[in-house]
PyMOL Python script that loads the backbone (N, CA, C, O; Angstrom):
from pymol import cmd

cmd.read_pdbstr("""\
ATOM      1  N   MET A   1       2.846  37.360 -42.939  1.00  0.00           N
ATOM      2  CA  MET A   1       1.518  37.342 -43.604  1.00  0.00           C
ATOM      3  C   MET A   1       1.687  36.710 -44.928  1.00  0.00           C
ATOM      4  O   MET A   1       2.679  36.945 -45.618  1.00  0.00           O
ATOM      5  N   ARG A   2       0.698  35.875 -45.315  1.00  0.00           N
ATOM      6  CA  ARG A   2       0.748  35.318 -46.641  1.00  0.00           C
ATOM      7  C   ARG A   2      -0.694  35.140 -47.198  1.00  0.00           C
ATOM      8  O   ARG A   2      -1.648  34.981 -46.437  1.00  0.00           O
ATOM      9  N   ILE A   3      -0.814  35.170 -48.488  1.00  0.00           N
ATOM     10  CA  ILE A   3      -2.078  34.941 -49.172  1.00  0.00           C
ATOM     11  C   ILE A   3      -2.125  33.530 -49.705  1.00  0.00           C
ATOM     12  O   ILE A   3      -1.239  33.093 -50.440  1.00  0.00           O
ATOM     13  N   SER A   4      -3.131  32.850 -49.338  1.00  0.00           N
ATOM     14  CA  SER A   4      -3.354  31.449 -49.795  1.00  0.00           C
ATOM     15  C   SER A   4      -4.655  31.329 -50.558  1.00  0.00           C
ATOM     16  O   SER A   4      -5.596  32.072 -50.279  1.00  0.00           O
ATOM     17  N   THR A   5      -4.737  30.431 -51.496  1.00  0.00           N
ATOM     18  CA  THR A   5      -5.921  30.127 -52.278  1.00  0.00           C
ATOM     19  C   THR A   5      -6.361  28.756 -51.973  1.00  0.00           C
ATOM     20  O   THR A   5      -5.519  27.871 -51.820  1.00  0.00           O
ATOM     21  N   GLY A   6      -7.615  28.521 -51.874  1.00  0.00           N
ATOM     22  CA  GLY A   6      -8.107  27.214 -51.592  1.00  0.00           C
ATOM     23  C   GLY A   6      -9.560  27.053 -52.187  1.00  0.00           C
ATOM     24  O   GLY A   6     -10.118  27.913 -52.869  1.00  0.00           O
ATOM     25  N   LYS A   7     -10.084  25.854 -51.840  1.00  0.00           N
ATOM     26  CA  LYS A   7     -11.372  25.563 -52.315  1.00  0.00           C
ATOM     27  C   LYS A   7     -12.153  24.858 -51.213  1.00  0.00           C
ATOM     28  O   LYS A   7     -11.589  24.064 -50.460  1.00  0.00           O
ATOM     29  N   VAL A   8     -13.491  25.153 -51.112  1.00  0.00           N
ATOM     30  CA  VAL A   8     -14.305  24.499 -50.078  1.00  0.00           C
ATOM     31  C   VAL A   8     -14.666  23.093 -50.589  1.00  0.00           C
ATOM     32  O   VAL A   8     -15.235  22.923 -51.667  1.00  0.00           O
ATOM     33  N   VAL A   9     -14.322  22.133 -49.795  1.00  0.00           N
ATOM     34  CA  VAL A   9     -14.661  20.691 -50.095  1.00  0.00           C
ATOM     35  C   VAL A   9     -15.282  20.120 -48.761  1.00  0.00           C
ATOM     36  O   VAL A   9     -14.676  20.102 -47.689  1.00  0.00           O
ATOM     37  N   SER A  10     -16.495  19.680 -48.947  1.00  0.00           N
ATOM     38  CA  SER A  10     -17.228  19.084 -47.790  1.00  0.00           C
ATOM     39  C   SER A  10     -17.280  20.090 -46.646  1.00  0.00           C
ATOM     40  O   SER A  10     -17.138  19.690 -45.490  1.00  0.00           O
ATOM     41  N   GLY A  11     -17.474  21.363 -46.915  1.00  0.00           N
ATOM     42  CA  GLY A  11     -17.632  22.360 -45.895  1.00  0.00           C
ATOM     43  C   GLY A  11     -16.275  22.857 -45.265  1.00  0.00           C
ATOM     44  O   GLY A  11     -16.297  23.671 -44.342  1.00  0.00           O
ATOM     45  N   LYS A  12     -15.189  22.399 -45.733  1.00  0.00           N
ATOM     46  CA  LYS A  12     -13.886  22.795 -45.169  1.00  0.00           C
ATOM     47  C   LYS A  12     -13.059  23.407 -46.288  1.00  0.00           C
ATOM     48  O   LYS A  12     -13.165  23.001 -47.445  1.00  0.00           O
ATOM     49  N   VAL A  13     -12.236  24.383 -45.935  1.00  0.00           N
ATOM     50  CA  VAL A  13     -11.363  25.036 -46.920  1.00  0.00           C
ATOM     51  C   VAL A  13     -10.067  24.231 -47.016  1.00  0.00           C
ATOM     52  O   VAL A  13      -9.364  24.022 -46.028  1.00  0.00           O
ATOM     53  N   GLU A  14      -9.773  23.784 -48.255  1.00  0.00           N
ATOM     54  CA  GLU A  14      -8.544  23.045 -48.530  1.00  0.00           C
ATOM     55  C   GLU A  14      -7.621  24.028 -49.322  1.00  0.00           C
ATOM     56  O   GLU A  14      -7.927  24.468 -50.431  1.00  0.00           O
ATOM     57  N   LEU A  15      -6.504  24.324 -48.681  1.00  0.00           N
ATOM     58  CA  LEU A  15      -5.573  25.299 -49.247  1.00  0.00           C
ATOM     59  C   LEU A  15      -4.596  24.681 -50.212  1.00  0.00           C
ATOM     60  O   LEU A  15      -4.156  23.545 -50.031  1.00  0.00           O
ATOM     61  N   GLU A  16      -4.246  25.461 -51.277  1.00  0.00           N
ATOM     62  CA  GLU A  16      -3.144  25.011 -52.185  1.00  0.00           C
ATOM     63  C   GLU A  16      -1.786  25.263 -51.518  1.00  0.00           C
ATOM     64  O   GLU A  16      -1.661  26.137 -50.659  1.00  0.00           O
ATOM     65  N   GLY A  17      -0.858  24.555 -51.887  1.00  0.00           N
ATOM     66  CA  GLY A  17       0.490  24.778 -51.371  1.00  0.00           C
ATOM     67  C   GLY A  17       0.731  24.346 -49.901  1.00  0.00           C
ATOM     68  O   GLY A  17       0.004  23.520 -49.350  1.00  0.00           O
ATOM     69  N   ASP A  18       1.730  24.910 -49.323  1.00  0.00           N
ATOM     70  CA  ASP A  18       2.136  24.507 -47.938  1.00  0.00           C
ATOM     71  C   ASP A  18       0.985  24.753 -46.924  1.00  0.00           C
ATOM     72  O   ASP A  18       0.332  25.794 -47.005  1.00  0.00           O
ATOM     73  N   PRO A  19       0.727  23.852 -45.999  1.00  0.00           N
ATOM     74  CA  PRO A  19      -0.264  24.099 -44.997  1.00  0.00           C
ATOM     75  C   PRO A  19       0.052  25.205 -44.051  1.00  0.00           C
ATOM     76  O   PRO A  19       1.225  25.511 -43.837  1.00  0.00           O
ATOM     77  N   LEU A  20      -0.942  25.819 -43.476  1.00  0.00           N
ATOM     78  CA  LEU A  20      -0.689  26.810 -42.434  1.00  0.00           C
ATOM     79  C   LEU A  20      -0.374  26.152 -41.163  1.00  0.00           C
ATOM     80  O   LEU A  20      -0.745  24.992 -40.987  1.00  0.00           O
ATOM     81  N   PRO A  21       0.290  26.801 -40.241  1.00  0.00           N
ATOM     82  CA  PRO A  21       0.549  26.206 -38.953  1.00  0.00           C
ATOM     83  C   PRO A  21      -0.711  25.947 -38.170  1.00  0.00           C
ATOM     84  O   PRO A  21      -1.640  26.752 -38.241  1.00  0.00           O
ATOM     85  N   GLU A  22      -0.790  24.848 -37.417  1.00  0.00           N
ATOM     86  CA  GLU A  22      -1.925  24.608 -36.563  1.00  0.00           C
ATOM     87  C   GLU A  22      -2.301  25.750 -35.756  1.00  0.00           C
ATOM     88  O   GLU A  22      -1.423  26.397 -35.184  1.00  0.00           O
ATOM     89  N   GLY A  23      -3.534  26.059 -35.657  1.00  0.00           N
ATOM     90  CA  GLY A  23      -4.037  27.188 -34.829  1.00  0.00           C
ATOM     91  C   GLY A  23      -3.984  28.529 -35.460  1.00  0.00           C
ATOM     92  O   GLY A  23      -4.302  29.531 -34.819  1.00  0.00           O
ATOM     93  N   SER A  24      -3.583  28.584 -36.731  1.00  0.00           N
ATOM     94  CA  SER A  24      -3.537  29.881 -37.472  1.00  0.00           C
ATOM     95  C   SER A  24      -4.967  30.466 -37.525  1.00  0.00           C
ATOM     96  O   SER A  24      -5.953  29.759 -37.732  1.00  0.00           O
ATOM     97  N   VAL A  25      -5.017  31.761 -37.332  1.00  0.00           N
ATOM     98  CA  VAL A  25      -6.327  32.473 -37.452  1.00  0.00           C
ATOM     99  C   VAL A  25      -6.360  33.018 -38.824  1.00  0.00           C
ATOM    100  O   VAL A  25      -5.403  33.680 -39.226  1.00  0.00           O
ATOM    101  N   VAL A  26      -7.374  32.796 -39.568  1.00  0.00           N
ATOM    102  CA  VAL A  26      -7.466  33.234 -40.970  1.00  0.00           C
ATOM    103  C   VAL A  26      -8.698  34.033 -41.241  1.00  0.00           C
ATOM    104  O   VAL A  26      -9.685  33.932 -40.513  1.00  0.00           O
ATOM    105  N   THR A  27      -8.654  34.851 -42.315  1.00  0.00           N
ATOM    106  CA  THR A  27      -9.802  35.586 -42.777  1.00  0.00           C
ATOM    107  C   THR A  27     -10.096  35.055 -44.165  1.00  0.00           C
ATOM    108  O   THR A  27      -9.199  34.906 -44.995  1.00  0.00           O
ATOM    109  N   VAL A  28     -11.398  34.765 -44.407  1.00  0.00           N
ATOM    110  CA  VAL A  28     -11.718  34.146 -45.737  1.00  0.00           C
ATOM    111  C   VAL A  28     -12.659  35.194 -46.450  1.00  0.00           C
ATOM    112  O   VAL A  28     -13.680  35.640 -45.927  1.00  0.00           O
ATOM    113  N   LEU A  29     -12.208  35.527 -47.679  1.00  0.00           N
ATOM    114  CA  LEU A  29     -13.012  36.354 -48.519  1.00  0.00           C
ATOM    115  C   LEU A  29     -13.636  35.516 -49.616  1.00  0.00           C
ATOM    116  O   LEU A  29     -12.933  35.045 -50.510  1.00  0.00           O
ATOM    117  N   ALA A  30     -14.918  35.327 -49.564  1.00  0.00           N
ATOM    118  CA  ALA A  30     -15.615  34.455 -50.533  1.00  0.00           C
ATOM    119  C   ALA A  30     -16.443  35.291 -51.424  1.00  0.00           C
ATOM    120  O   ALA A  30     -17.278  36.057 -50.942  1.00  0.00           O
ATOM    121  N   PRO A  31     -16.251  35.185 -52.741  1.00  0.00           N
ATOM    122  CA  PRO A  31     -17.112  35.932 -53.721  1.00  0.00           C
ATOM    123  C   PRO A  31     -18.517  35.436 -53.707  1.00  0.00           C
ATOM    124  O   PRO A  31     -18.796  34.273 -53.417  1.00  0.00           O
ATOM    125  N   ASP A  32     -19.398  36.345 -54.027  1.00  0.00           N
ATOM    126  CA  ASP A  32     -20.836  35.954 -54.213  1.00  0.00           C
ATOM    127  C   ASP A  32     -21.027  35.501 -55.623  1.00  0.00           C
ATOM    128  O   ASP A  32     -20.546  36.147 -56.555  1.00  0.00           O
ATOM    129  N   GLY A  33     -21.723  34.397 -55.806  1.00  0.00           N
ATOM    130  CA  GLY A  33     -22.033  33.924 -57.157  1.00  0.00           C
ATOM    131  C   GLY A  33     -20.836  33.610 -57.928  1.00  0.00           C
ATOM    132  O   GLY A  33     -20.003  32.827 -57.471  1.00  0.00           O
ATOM    133  N   GLU A  34     -20.691  34.178 -59.091  1.00  0.00           N
ATOM    134  CA  GLU A  34     -19.637  33.890 -60.032  1.00  0.00           C
ATOM    135  C   GLU A  34     -18.461  34.899 -59.954  1.00  0.00           C
ATOM    136  O   GLU A  34     -17.519  34.834 -60.745  1.00  0.00           O
ATOM    137  N   GLU A  35     -18.543  35.821 -58.991  1.00  0.00           N
ATOM    138  CA  GLU A  35     -17.479  36.799 -58.817  1.00  0.00           C
ATOM    139  C   GLU A  35     -16.181  36.170 -58.391  1.00  0.00           C
ATOM    140  O   GLU A  35     -16.212  35.138 -57.721  1.00  0.00           O
ATOM    141  N   PHE A  36     -15.024  36.737 -58.742  1.00  0.00           N
ATOM    142  CA  PHE A  36     -13.741  36.259 -58.248  1.00  0.00           C
ATOM    143  C   PHE A  36     -12.746  37.375 -58.603  1.00  0.00           C
ATOM    144  O   PHE A  36     -13.035  38.288 -59.377  1.00  0.00           O
ATOM    145  N   PHE A  37     -11.579  37.250 -58.002  1.00  0.00           N
ATOM    146  CA  PHE A  37     -10.502  38.211 -58.315  1.00  0.00           C
ATOM    147  C   PHE A  37      -9.230  37.453 -58.388  1.00  0.00           C
ATOM    148  O   PHE A  37      -8.990  36.473 -57.684  1.00  0.00           O
ATOM    149  N   ASP A  38      -8.407  37.966 -59.295  1.00  0.00           N
ATOM    150  CA  ASP A  38      -7.054  37.295 -59.487  1.00  0.00           C
ATOM    151  C   ASP A  38      -6.070  38.471 -59.203  1.00  0.00           C
ATOM    152  O   ASP A  38      -6.351  39.634 -59.493  1.00  0.00           O
ATOM    153  N   LEU A  39      -4.938  38.107 -58.638  1.00  0.00           N
ATOM    154  CA  LEU A  39      -3.874  39.102 -58.427  1.00  0.00           C
ATOM    155  C   LEU A  39      -2.645  38.610 -59.151  1.00  0.00           C
ATOM    156  O   LEU A  39      -2.305  37.427 -59.143  1.00  0.00           O
ATOM    157  N   THR A  40      -1.994  39.570 -59.778  1.00  0.00           N
ATOM    158  CA  THR A  40      -0.657  39.196 -60.335  1.00  0.00           C
ATOM    159  C   THR A  40       0.257  39.153 -59.191  1.00  0.00           C
ATOM    160  O   THR A  40      -0.112  39.577 -58.096  1.00  0.00           O
ATOM    161  N   GLU A  41       1.483  38.644 -59.387  1.00  0.00           N
ATOM    162  CA  GLU A  41       2.477  38.602 -58.263  1.00  0.00           C
ATOM    163  C   GLU A  41       2.852  40.044 -57.807  1.00  0.00           C
ATOM    164  O   GLU A  41       3.137  40.248 -56.627  1.00  0.00           O
ATOM    165  N   GLU A  42       2.855  41.043 -58.727  1.00  0.00           N
ATOM    166  CA  GLU A  42       3.123  42.349 -58.348  1.00  0.00           C
ATOM    167  C   GLU A  42       2.022  42.952 -57.453  1.00  0.00           C
ATOM    168  O   GLU A  42       2.293  43.627 -56.460  1.00  0.00           O
ATOM    169  N   GLU A  43       0.717  42.663 -57.870  1.00  0.00           N
ATOM    170  CA  GLU A  43      -0.416  43.129 -57.110  1.00  0.00           C
ATOM    171  C   GLU A  43      -0.442  42.502 -55.706  1.00  0.00           C
ATOM    172  O   GLU A  43      -0.720  43.175 -54.714  1.00  0.00           O
ATOM    173  N   GLU A  44      -0.145  41.201 -55.652  1.00  0.00           N
ATOM    174  CA  GLU A  44      -0.116  40.534 -54.408  1.00  0.00           C
ATOM    175  C   GLU A  44       0.916  41.092 -53.490  1.00  0.00           C
ATOM    176  O   GLU A  44       0.632  41.268 -52.305  1.00  0.00           O
ATOM    177  N   ASN A  45       2.181  41.403 -53.993  1.00  0.00           N
ATOM    178  CA  ASN A  45       3.199  42.035 -53.201  1.00  0.00           C
ATOM    179  C   ASN A  45       2.810  43.389 -52.717  1.00  0.00           C
ATOM    180  O   ASN A  45       3.121  43.739 -51.579  1.00  0.00           O
ATOM    181  N   LEU A  46       2.150  44.167 -53.519  1.00  0.00           N
ATOM    182  CA  LEU A  46       1.595  45.489 -53.166  1.00  0.00           C
ATOM    183  C   LEU A  46       0.609  45.356 -52.047  1.00  0.00           C
ATOM    184  O   LEU A  46       0.649  46.124 -51.086  1.00  0.00           O
ATOM    185  N   LEU A  47      -0.274  44.396 -52.151  1.00  0.00           N
ATOM    186  CA  LEU A  47      -1.340  44.160 -51.165  1.00  0.00           C
ATOM    187  C   LEU A  47      -0.663  43.827 -49.822  1.00  0.00           C
ATOM    188  O   LEU A  47      -1.037  44.354 -48.774  1.00  0.00           O
ATOM    189  N   LEU A  48       0.336  42.942 -49.883  1.00  0.00           N
ATOM    190  CA  LEU A  48       1.015  42.477 -48.612  1.00  0.00           C
ATOM    191  C   LEU A  48       1.770  43.684 -47.953  1.00  0.00           C
ATOM    192  O   LEU A  48       1.783  43.868 -46.736  1.00  0.00           O
ATOM    193  N   THR A  49       2.396  44.486 -48.864  1.00  0.00           N
ATOM    194  CA  THR A  49       3.134  45.635 -48.290  1.00  0.00           C
ATOM    195  C   THR A  49       2.163  46.649 -47.659  1.00  0.00           C
ATOM    196  O   THR A  49       2.453  47.236 -46.617  1.00  0.00           O
ATOM    197  N   SER A  50       1.018  46.839 -48.306  1.00  0.00           N
ATOM    198  CA  SER A  50      -0.006  47.740 -47.729  1.00  0.00           C
ATOM    199  C   SER A  50      -0.538  47.231 -46.403  1.00  0.00           C
ATOM    200  O   SER A  50      -0.793  48.022 -45.496  1.00  0.00           O
ATOM    201  N   ILE A  51      -0.716  45.875 -46.271  1.00  0.00           N
ATOM    202  CA  ILE A  51      -1.156  45.331 -45.018  1.00  0.00           C
ATOM    203  C   ILE A  51      -0.143  45.489 -43.930  1.00  0.00           C
ATOM    204  O   ILE A  51      -0.522  45.743 -42.786  1.00  0.00           O
ATOM    205  N   ARG A  52       1.156  45.351 -44.226  1.00  0.00           N
ATOM    206  CA  ARG A  52       2.221  45.500 -43.270  1.00  0.00           C
ATOM    207  C   ARG A  52       2.222  47.040 -42.821  1.00  0.00           C
ATOM    208  O   ARG A  52       2.373  47.323 -41.633  1.00  0.00           O
ATOM    209  N   GLN A  53       2.064  47.939 -43.713  1.00  0.00           N
ATOM    210  CA  GLN A  53       2.045  49.326 -43.375  1.00  0.00           C
ATOM    211  C   GLN A  53       0.877  49.642 -42.494  1.00  0.00           C
ATOM    212  O   GLN A  53       1.017  50.425 -41.554  1.00  0.00           O
ATOM    213  N   ALA A  54      -0.268  49.068 -42.756  1.00  0.00           N
ATOM    214  CA  ALA A  54      -1.497  49.290 -41.936  1.00  0.00           C
ATOM    215  C   ALA A  54      -1.259  48.712 -40.496  1.00  0.00           C
ATOM    216  O   ALA A  54      -1.643  49.307 -39.489  1.00  0.00           O
ATOM    217  N   GLU A  55      -0.646  47.599 -40.471  1.00  0.00           N
ATOM    218  CA  GLU A  55      -0.453  46.910 -39.144  1.00  0.00           C
ATOM    219  C   GLU A  55       0.578  47.678 -38.383  1.00  0.00           C
ATOM    220  O   GLU A  55       0.575  47.596 -37.155  1.00  0.00           O
ATOM    221  N   ALA A  56       1.520  48.467 -39.043  1.00  0.00           N
ATOM    222  CA  ALA A  56       2.528  49.265 -38.363  1.00  0.00           C
ATOM    223  C   ALA A  56       1.979  50.664 -37.965  1.00  0.00           C
ATOM    224  O   ALA A  56       2.692  51.485 -37.388  1.00  0.00           O
ATOM    225  N   GLY A  57       0.683  50.903 -38.295  1.00  0.00           N
ATOM    226  CA  GLY A  57       0.121  52.189 -37.990  1.00  0.00           C
ATOM    227  C   GLY A  57       0.377  53.312 -39.055  1.00  0.00           C
ATOM    228  O   GLY A  57       0.076  54.485 -38.836  1.00  0.00           O
ATOM    229  N   GLN A  58       0.932  52.894 -40.185  1.00  0.00           N
ATOM    230  CA  GLN A  58       1.230  53.875 -41.252  1.00  0.00           C
ATOM    231  C   GLN A  58      -0.026  54.017 -42.166  1.00  0.00           C
ATOM    232  O   GLN A  58      -0.072  53.569 -43.312  1.00  0.00           O
ATOM    233  N   VAL A  59      -1.013  54.668 -41.564  1.00  0.00           N
ATOM    234  CA  VAL A  59      -2.319  54.831 -42.276  1.00  0.00           C
ATOM    235  C   VAL A  59      -2.728  56.337 -42.252  1.00  0.00           C
ATOM    236  O   VAL A  59      -2.166  57.146 -41.513  1.00  0.00           O
ATOM    237  N   ARG A  60      -3.675  56.644 -43.049  1.00  0.00           N
ATOM    238  CA  ARG A  60      -4.274  57.957 -43.119  1.00  0.00           C
ATOM    239  C   ARG A  60      -5.763  57.846 -42.807  1.00  0.00           C
ATOM    240  O   ARG A  60      -6.407  56.860 -43.164  1.00  0.00           O
ATOM    241  N   SER A  61      -6.302  58.855 -42.142  1.00  0.00           N
ATOM    242  CA  SER A  61      -7.735  58.830 -41.745  1.00  0.00           C
ATOM    243  C   SER A  61      -8.578  58.945 -42.989  1.00  0.00           C
ATOM    244  O   SER A  61      -8.176  59.557 -43.979  1.00  0.00           O
ATOM    245  N   ALA A  62      -9.731  58.360 -42.929  1.00  0.00           N
ATOM    246  CA  ALA A  62     -10.679  58.462 -44.032  1.00  0.00           C
ATOM    247  C   ALA A  62     -11.039  59.914 -44.300  1.00  0.00           C
ATOM    248  O   ALA A  62     -11.173  60.293 -45.463  1.00  0.00           O
ATOM    249  N   SER A  63     -11.208  60.781 -43.227  1.00  0.00           N
ATOM    250  CA  SER A  63     -11.523  62.159 -43.454  1.00  0.00           C
ATOM    251  C   SER A  63     -10.458  62.864 -44.219  1.00  0.00           C
ATOM    252  O   SER A  63     -10.774  63.704 -45.062  1.00  0.00           O
ATOM    253  N   ASP A  64      -9.170  62.563 -43.965  1.00  0.00           N
ATOM    254  CA  ASP A  64      -8.068  63.187 -44.720  1.00  0.00           C
ATOM    255  C   ASP A  64      -8.177  62.767 -46.226  1.00  0.00           C
ATOM    256  O   ASP A  64      -8.046  63.620 -47.104  1.00  0.00           O
ATOM    257  N   VAL A  65      -8.405  61.514 -46.507  1.00  0.00           N
ATOM    258  CA  VAL A  65      -8.549  61.095 -47.875  1.00  0.00           C
ATOM    259  C   VAL A  65      -9.720  61.709 -48.555  1.00  0.00           C
ATOM    260  O   VAL A  65      -9.623  62.178 -49.689  1.00  0.00           O
ATOM    261  N   LEU A  66     -10.849  61.710 -47.856  1.00  0.00           N
ATOM    262  CA  LEU A  66     -12.061  62.297 -48.469  1.00  0.00           C
ATOM    263  C   LEU A  66     -11.866  63.756 -48.723  1.00  0.00           C
ATOM    264  O   LEU A  66     -12.375  64.264 -49.722  1.00  0.00           O
ATOM    265  N   ALA A  67     -11.171  64.448 -47.895  1.00  0.00           N
ATOM    266  CA  ALA A  67     -10.919  65.903 -48.089  1.00  0.00           C
ATOM    267  C   ALA A  67     -10.113  66.153 -49.340  1.00  0.00           C
ATOM    268  O   ALA A  67     -10.200  67.244 -49.903  1.00  0.00           O
ATOM    269  N   GLU A  68      -9.350  65.216 -49.789  1.00  0.00           N
ATOM    270  CA  GLU A  68      -8.588  65.447 -51.017  1.00  0.00           C
ATOM    271  C   GLU A  68      -9.343  65.169 -52.296  1.00  0.00           C
ATOM    272  O   GLU A  68      -8.908  65.522 -53.392  1.00  0.00           O
ATOM    273  N   LEU A  69     -10.440  64.552 -52.135  1.00  0.00           N
ATOM    274  CA  LEU A  69     -11.255  64.160 -53.374  1.00  0.00           C
ATOM    275  C   LEU A  69     -11.912  65.413 -53.955  1.00  0.00           C
ATOM    276  O   LEU A  69     -12.394  66.272 -53.217  1.00  0.00           O
ATOM    277  N   PRO A  70     -11.924  65.503 -55.254  1.00  0.00           N
ATOM    278  CA  PRO A  70     -12.616  66.639 -55.857  1.00  0.00           C
ATOM    279  C   PRO A  70     -14.168  66.591 -55.541  1.00  0.00           C
ATOM    280  O   PRO A  70     -14.741  65.510 -55.408  1.00  0.00           O
ATOM    281  N   GLU A  71     -14.794  67.743 -55.432  1.00  0.00           N
ATOM    282  CA  GLU A  71     -16.215  67.785 -55.112  1.00  0.00           C
ATOM    283  C   GLU A  71     -16.943  67.483 -56.419  1.00  0.00           C
ATOM    284  O   GLU A  71     -16.503  67.863 -57.505  1.00  0.00           O
ATOM    285  N   ALA A  72     -18.091  66.776 -56.276  1.00  0.00           N
ATOM    286  CA  ALA A  72     -18.906  66.410 -57.429  1.00  0.00           C
ATOM    287  C   ALA A  72     -19.712  67.556 -57.955  1.00  0.00           C
ATOM    288  O   ALA A  72     -20.450  67.396 -58.928  1.00  0.00           O
TER     289      ALA A  72
END
""", "prot")
cmd.dss("prot")
cmd.show_as("cartoon", "prot")
cmd.util.cbc("prot")
cmd.orient("prot")
C-alpha cells in the first residue's frame, strides 16, 4: 500500500511520483472547498501501519472503544 498525491487535470487524476501499475484500484479522498490535510512522514508511516493492521484483522469493535470513553 502506498499514499500518492495528485491533482485533477481535465477530469483525470494526475499523480506525483512513480505511476501506479495499470489496473490498480484506488480510493480518492477529495476535500470539500478549501479543506486539505498534510501528513508528515511519521504520520504517513503511522497511517500505513494502521491500515496494514486493519487489513490483518487487528482491530477493535466500535462498541469496545465507545465503552472506554468517559460518560458526558
